[in-house]
C-alpha positions in Angstrom: 91.2 45.4 167.6 87.7 46.5 168.1 85.1 45.1 165.7 82.3 47.0 164.2 79.0 46.1 165.8 77.0 43.5 163.8 73.6 44.3 162.3 72.1 42.2 165.1 73.8 44.2 167.9 72.8 47.5 166.2 69.1 46.3 165.8 69.0 45.1 169.4 70.4 48.4 170.7 67.9 50.4 168.7 65.1 48.2 169.9 66.3 48.5 173.5 66.6 52.3 173.2 63.0 52.6 171.8 61.7 50.2 174.5 63.4 52.4 177.2 61.8 55.5 175.7 58.4 53.8 175.6 58.8 52.6 179.2 59.7 56.1 180.4 56.8 57.7 178.5 54.3 55.1 179.6 55.3 55.6 183.3 55.1 59.3 182.9 51.7 59.1 181.2 50.3 56.7 183.9 51.7 58.8 186.7 50.6 62.2 185.4 48.0 63.8 187.7 44.8 64.8 185.9 43.6 67.5 188.3 44.1 70.5 186.0 43.9 71.6 182.4 47.7 71.9 182.3 48.0 68.3 183.5 45.5 67.0 180.9 47.4 68.9 178.2 50.6 67.3 179.3 48.9 63.8 179.4 47.6 64.3 175.9 51.0 65.4 174.6 52.6 62.4 176.3 50.0 60.1 174.7 51.0 61.5 171.3 54.7 60.9 172.1 53.8 57.3 173.1 52.0 56.7 169.8 55.1 58.0 167.9 57.3 55.8 170.1 55.2 52.8 169.5 55.7 53.2 165.7 59.4 53.5 166.2 59.4 50.5 168.5 57.5 48.5 166.0 59.9 49.4 163.2 62.9 48.6 165.6 61.2 45.3 166.4 60.9 44.4 162.7 64.6 45.4 162.1 65.5 43.2 165.1 63.6 40.2 163.7 65.2 40.7 160.3 68.7 41.0 161.8 68.0 37.9 163.9 66.8 36.0 160.8 70.0 37.1 158.9 72.2 36.1 161.8 70.5 32.7 162.0 70.8 32.2 158.2 74.6 33.0 158.4 75.0 30.6 161.4 73.1 27.9 159.5 75.3 28.4 156.4 78.5 28.3 158.5 77.2 25.2 160.4 76.7 23.4 157.0 80.3 24.4 156.0 81.5 23.0 159.4 79.7 19.7 158.9 80.9 19.5 155.3 84.5 20.1 156.5 84.5 17.4 159.2 85.3 14.5 156.7 88.2 16.5 155.3 89.6 17.0 158.9 89.0 13.3 159.7 90.9 12.2 156.5 93.7 14.5 157.3 93.9 13.2 160.9 94.0 9.6 159.5 96.7 10.6 157.1 98.8 12.1 159.9 98.1 9.1 162.2 99.3 6.7 159.5 102.5 8.7 158.7 103.2 9.0 162.4 102.7 5.3 162.9 105.2 4.7 160.1 107.7 7.0 161.7 107.2 5.2 165.0 107.8 1.9 163.3 111.0 3.1 161.8 112.1 4.5 165.2 111.3 1.1 166.8 113.4 -0.7 164.3 116.2 1.7 164.8 116.0 1.0 168.6 116.1 -2.7 167.8 119.3 -2.3 165.7 120.8 -0.1 168.5 120.0 -2.9 171.1 121.6 -5.5 168.8 124.8 -3.3 168.5 124.9 -2.6 172.2 124.4 -6.3 173.2 127.2 -7.3 170.8 129.5 -4.6 172.0 129.2 -5.7 175.7 129.6 -9.4 175.2 132.7 -10.6 177.0 135.6 -11.0 174.6 133.4 -10.1 171.6 135.3 -8.9 168.6 133.6 -6.7 166.0 133.1 -8.8 162.9 133.2 -7.1 159.5 130.2 -9.0 158.4 128.2 -7.7 161.3 129.1 -4.1 160.5 128.2 -4.6 156.9 124.8 -6.2 157.8 124.0 -3.6 160.4 125.0 -0.9 157.9 122.7 -2.3 155.3 119.8 -2.4 157.8 120.4 1.2 158.9 120.7 2.4 155.3 117.4 0.6 154.6 115.8 2.4 157.6 117.3 5.6 156.3 115.6 5.1 152.9 112.3 4.4 154.6 112.6 7.6 156.7 113.4 9.6 153.5 110.4 8.1 151.7 108.3 9.0 154.7 109.7 12.5 154.7 108.7 12.9 151.1 105.2 11.6 151.6 104.8 13.9 154.6 106.0 16.9 152.5 103.5 16.0 149.7 100.8 15.9 152.4 101.9 19.3 153.6 102.7 18.0 157.0 106.0 19.9 157.4 106.7 19.1 161.0 106.5 15.4 160.4 108.5 15.8 157.2 111.2 17.6 159.1 111.4 14.9 161.8 111.5 12.1 159.2 114.2 13.9 157.2 116.3 14.5 160.3 116.0 10.7 161.1 117.0 9.9 157.5 120.1 12.1 157.7 121.2 10.7 161.1 120.7 7.1 159.8 122.7 7.9 156.6 125.7 9.1 158.6 125.6 6.1 161.0 125.0 3.6 158.1 127.9 5.1 156.0 130.3 5.0 159.0 129.4 1.4 159.7 129.9 0.5 156.0 133.3 2.1 156.1 134.1 0.2 159.4 133.0 -3.0 157.8 135.4 -2.6 154.9 138.4 -2.4 157.1 
């Protein structure tokens, strides 16, 4: 998509065009031979064109300065908005970092429960104990509740990706916790 040229670009182009005309006319005037009436008439006509060109060049220069001042003013206003927005971004980063830290803590605790289950399952001659299944089920359901609360806080903070991850963890833990609770009842 092509953008319309800015006022600064247009003013610079107009100034450049007038400067090129002035340069061409100035070189023509300086290089014009003065050996005949016709040459003198041409030099005088070129001098008149140079005077008109200088007026246009001055006007184009003023437009360029005004456009530059306008662009600078816009840039300064945007710079102030950027600086004002930095604390908002920092606070948002902190919020995300805190929520991600909580999610990592829940995941670490889930890993610890998994290790406990795995170590118990591979003990020689170990028999699953109903009390273990119920205790582990309770721990997993508590972790599931924490993941759900985390998902809700992430959703409230409009951090949908994190909310989705926490909700998925919550659902997985709910399924595992309920299965262990059923196994513990038998």
